[in-house]
LOGUTI-309976 format. One record per residue: residue number from 1; residue in one letter; x, y, z of N, C-alpha, C in turn. Coordinates in steps of 0.2 Angstrom, whole numbers. Layout:
N
@resi=NUM; resn=A; nc1=X; nc2=Y; nc3=Z; cac1=X; cac2=Y; cac3=Z; cc1=X; cc2=Y; cc3=Z;
...
This chain:
71
@resi=1; resn=M; nc1=-14; nc2=-119; nc3=-69; cac1=-9; cac2=-115; cac3=-69; cc1=-9; cc2=-109; cc3=-74;
@resi=2; resn=K; nc1=-11; nc2=-111; nc3=-80; cac1=-12; cac2=-106; cac3=-86; cc1=-17; cc2=-101; cc3=-84;
@resi=3; resn=R; nc1=-22; nc2=-103; nc3=-81; cac1=-28; cac2=-99; cac3=-79; cc1=-26; cc2=-93; cc3=-74;
@resi=4; resn=K; nc1=-21; nc2=-95; nc3=-70; cac1=-19; cac2=-90; cac3=-65; cc1=-13; cc2=-86; cc3=-68;
@resi=5; resn=L; nc1=-9; nc2=-89; nc3=-73; cac1=-4; cac2=-85; cac3=-76; cc1=-6; cc2=-79; cc3=-80;
@resi=6; resn=H; nc1=-11; nc2=-81; nc3=-84; cac1=-13; cac2=-76; cac3=-89; cc1=-16; cc2=-69; cc3=-86;
@resi=7; resn=P; nc1=-20; nc2=-69; nc3=-81; cac1=-22; cac2=-62; cac3=-79; cc1=-16; cc2=-59; cc3=-75;
@resi=8; resn=V; nc1=-11; nc2=-63; nc3=-72; cac1=-5; cac2=-59; cac3=-69; cc1=-1; cc2=-56; cc3=-74;
@resi=9; resn=A; nc1=0; nc2=-60; nc3=-80; cac1=4; cac2=-57; cac3=-85; cc1=1; cc2=-51; cc3=-88;
@resi=10; resn=G; nc1=-6; nc2=-52; nc3=-89; cac1=-9; cac2=-46; cac3=-92; cc1=-9; cc2=-40; cc3=-88;
@resi=11; resn=V; nc1=-10; nc2=-41; nc3=-82; cac1=-10; cac2=-35; cac3=-77; cc1=-3; cc2=-32; cc3=-77;
@resi=12; resn=L; nc1=2; nc2=-36; nc3=-76; cac1=9; cac2=-34; cac3=-76; cc1=10; cc2=-30; cc3=-83;
@resi=13; resn=T; nc1=8; nc2=-32; nc3=-88; cac1=9; cac2=-28; cac3=-95; cc1=6; cc2=-22; cc3=-94;
@resi=14; resn=I; nc1=0; nc2=-21; nc3=-92; cac1=-4; cac2=-15; cac3=-92; cc1=0; cc2=-10; cc3=-87;
@resi=15; resn=L; nc1=2; nc2=-13; nc3=-81; cac1=5; cac2=-8; cac3=-76; cc1=12; cc2=-6; cc3=-79;
@resi=16; resn=I; nc1=15; nc2=-10; nc3=-82; cac1=22; cac2=-8; cac3=-85; cc1=21; cc2=-2; cc3=-90;
@resi=17; resn=I; nc1=16; nc2=-3; nc3=-95; cac1=14; cac2=2; cac3=-100; cc1=12; cc2=8; cc3=-97;
@resi=18; resn=G; nc1=8; nc2=7; nc3=-92; cac1=5; cac2=14; cac3=-88; cc1=11; cc2=17; cc3=-85;
@resi=19; resn=A; nc1=15; nc2=13; nc3=-82; cac1=21; cac2=17; cac3=-79; cc1=25; cc2=20; cc3=-83;
@resi=20; resn=F; nc1=26; nc2=17; nc3=-89; cac1=30; cac2=21; cac3=-94; cc1=27; cc2=27; cc3=-96;
@resi=21; resn=W; nc1=21; nc2=27; nc3=-97; cac1=17; cac2=33; cac3=-99; cc1=17; cc2=38; cc3=-94;
@resi=22; resn=V; nc1=16; nc2=36; nc3=-87; cac1=15; cac2=41; cac3=-82; cc1=22; cc2=44; cc3=-81;
@resi=23; resn=L; nc1=27; nc2=40; nc3=-81; cac1=34; cac2=43; cac3=-79; cc1=36; cc2=47; cc3=-85;
@resi=24; resn=T; nc1=35; nc2=46; nc3=-91; cac1=36; cac2=50; cac3=-97; cc1=33; cc2=57; cc3=-96;
@resi=25; resn=L; nc1=26; nc2=57; nc3=-95; cac1=22; cac2=63; cac3=-95; cc1=25; cc2=67; cc3=-89;
@resi=26; resn=G; nc1=26; nc2=63; nc3=-83; cac1=28; cac2=67; cac3=-77; cc1=35; cc2=71; cc3=-78;
@resi=27; resn=S; nc1=39; nc2=67; nc3=-81; cac1=46; cac2=70; cac3=-82; cc1=46; cc2=75; cc3=-87;
@resi=28; resn=E; nc1=42; nc2=75; nc3=-92; cac1=42; cac2=80; cac3=-97; cc1=39; cc2=86; cc3=-95;
@resi=29; resn=L; nc1=33; nc2=85; nc3=-91; cac1=29; cac2=91; cac3=-88; cc1=33; cc2=94; cc3=-82;
@resi=30; resn=F; nc1=36; nc2=90; nc3=-77; cac1=38; cac2=93; cac3=-71; cc1=45; cc2=92; cc3=-69;
@resi=31; resn=G; nc1=49; nc2=88; nc3=-73; cac1=56; cac2=86; cac3=-72; cc1=61; cc2=91; cc3=-75;
@resi=32; resn=T; nc1=67; nc2=89; nc3=-72; cac1=72; cac2=93; cac3=-75; cc1=75; cc2=89; cc3=-81;
@resi=33; resn=E; nc1=80; nc2=92; nc3=-84; cac1=83; cac2=88; cac3=-90; cc1=86; cc2=81; cc3=-88;
@resi=34; resn=D; nc1=89; nc2=81; nc3=-82; cac1=91; cac2=75; cac3=-79; cc1=86; cc2=70; cc3=-78;
@resi=35; resn=N; nc1=80; nc2=72; nc3=-75; cac1=75; cac2=68; cac3=-74; cc1=72; cc2=65; cc3=-81;
@resi=36; resn=I; nc1=72; nc2=69; nc3=-86; cac1=69; cac2=67; cac3=-92; cc1=74; cc2=61; cc3=-95;
@resi=37; resn=R; nc1=81; nc2=63; nc3=-95; cac1=86; cac2=59; cac3=-97; cc1=85; cc2=52; cc3=-94;
@resi=38; resn=T; nc1=85; nc2=52; nc3=-87; cac1=84; cac2=46; cac3=-83; cc1=78; cc2=41; cc3=-85;
@resi=39; resn=V; nc1=73; nc2=45; nc3=-86; cac1=67; cac2=41; cac3=-88; cc1=68; cc2=38; cc3=-95;
@resi=40; resn=K; nc1=71; nc2=41; nc3=-100; cac1=72; cac2=39; cac3=-107; cc1=77; cc2=33; cc3=-107;
@resi=41; resn=V; nc1=82; nc2=33; nc3=-102; cac1=87; cac2=28; cac3=-101; cc1=83; cc2=22; cc3=-98;
@resi=42; resn=L; nc1=79; nc2=23; nc3=-93; cac1=76; cac2=17; cac3=-89; cc1=71; cc2=14; cc3=-93;
@resi=43; resn=I; nc1=67; nc2=17; nc3=-97; cac1=62; cac2=14; cac3=-101; cc1=64; cc2=8; cc3=-105;
@resi=44; resn=P; nc1=69; nc2=8; nc3=-109; cac1=71; cac2=2; cac3=-113; cc1=73; cc2=-3; cc3=-108;
@resi=45; resn=W; nc1=76; nc2=-2; nc3=-102; cac1=77; cac2=-8; cac3=-98; cc1=71; cc2=-11; cc3=-95;
@resi=46; resn=G; nc1=65; nc2=-7; nc3=-95; cac1=59; cac2=-10; cac3=-94; cc1=56; cc2=-15; cc3=-99;
@resi=47; resn=F; nc1=59; nc2=-14; nc3=-105; cac1=57; cac2=-19; cac3=-110; cc1=59; cc2=-26; cc3=-108;
@resi=48; resn=L; nc1=64; nc2=-27; nc3=-104; cac1=66; cac2=-33; cac3=-102; cc1=61; cc2=-37; cc3=-98;
@resi=49; resn=V; nc1=57; nc2=-33; nc3=-95; cac1=51; cac2=-36; cac3=-92; cc1=45; cc2=-36; cc3=-96;
@resi=50; resn=L; nc1=44; nc2=-30; nc3=-100; cac1=38; cac2=-30; cac3=-104; cc1=37; cc2=-35; cc3=-109;
@resi=51; resn=I; nc1=42; nc2=-36; nc3=-113; cac1=42; cac2=-41; cac3=-118; cc1=40; cc2=-48; cc3=-116;
@resi=52; resn=P; nc1=43; nc2=-51; nc3=-111; cac1=41; cac2=-57; cac3=-109; cc1=34; cc2=-57; cc3=-106;
@resi=53; resn=S; nc1=32; nc2=-52; nc3=-103; cac1=25; cac2=-52; cac3=-100; cc1=20; cc2=-52; cc3=-106;
@resi=54; resn=L; nc1=22; nc2=-48; nc3=-111; cac1=17; cac2=-48; cac3=-117; cc1=17; cc2=-55; cc3=-120;
@resi=55; resn=A; nc1=23; nc2=-58; nc3=-121; cac1=23; cac2=-65; cac3=-124; cc1=19; cc2=-70; cc3=-120;
@resi=56; resn=L; nc1=20; nc2=-69; nc3=-113; cac1=17; cac2=-74; cac3=-108; cc1=9; cc2=-73; cc3=-109;
@resi=57; resn=A; nc1=7; nc2=-67; nc3=-109; cac1=-1; cac2=-65; cac3=-109; cc1=-3; cc2=-68; cc3=-116;
@resi=58; resn=G; nc1=0; nc2=-66; nc3=-121; cac1=-2; cac2=-69; cac3=-128; cc1=-2; cc2=-76; cc3=-128;
@resi=59; resn=G; nc1=3; nc2=-79; nc3=-126; cac1=4; cac2=-87; cac3=-127; cc1=-2; cc2=-90; cc3=-122;
@resi=60; resn=T; nc1=-3; nc2=-88; nc3=-116; cac1=-7; cac2=-91; cac3=-112; cc1=-15; cc2=-90; cc3=-115;
@resi=61; resn=G; nc1=-16; nc2=-84; nc3=-117; cac1=-22; cac2=-82; cac3=-120; cc1=-24; cc2=-86; cc3=-126;
@resi=62; resn=Y; nc1=-19; nc2=-88; nc3=-130; cac1=-20; cac2=-92; cac3=-136; cc1=-22; cc2=-99; cc3=-134;
@resi=63; resn=V; nc1=-18; nc2=-101; nc3=-129; cac1=-19; cac2=-108; cac3=-126; cc1=-26; cc2=-109; cc3=-123;
@resi=64; resn=L; nc1=-28; nc2=-104; nc3=-119; cac1=-34; cac2=-104; cac3=-116; cc1=-40; cc2=-102; cc3=-120;
@resi=65; resn=G; nc1=-39; nc2=-99; nc3=-126; cac1=-45; cac2=-97; cac3=-130; cc1=-48; cc2=-103; cc3=-134;
@resi=66; resn=P; nc1=-54; nc2=-101; nc3=-137; cac1=-57; cac2=-106; cac3=-140; cc1=-54; cc2=-109; cc3=-147;
@resi=67; resn=D; nc1=-55; nc2=-115; nc3=-148; cac1=-52; cac2=-118; cac3=-154; cc1=-55; cc2=-116; cc3=-160;
@resi=68; resn=E; nc1=-52; nc2=-113; nc3=-165; cac1=-55; cac2=-110; cac3=-171; cc1=-59; cc2=-115; cc3=-175;
@resi=69; resn=Q; nc1=-57; nc2=-122; nc3=-175; cac1=-61; cac2=-127; cac3=-178; cc1=-68; cc2=-128; cc3=-176;
@resi=70; resn=T; nc1=-69; nc2=-126; nc3=-170; cac1=-76; cac2=-127; cac3=-167; cc1=-81; cc2=-122; cc3=-169;
@resi=71; resn=H; nc1=-79; nc2=-117; nc3=-173; cac1=-84; cac2=-112; cac3=-175; cc1=-86; cc2=-113; cc3=-182;
């Protein structure tokens, strides 16, 4: 289960961060003040998904990684 969960959490994290970046850039370059305001309000709500996905990717990566005592 951990082997399947780790890449899903990692991809979700990358997609969320990419979406934040693209939405911010797009709204700043091409959007109105209302668009910019909306993006700036919605991004912190995205943290509700981003933070658990980061924790899940990190936790499963730690569990799946090599044991430090074997080196």
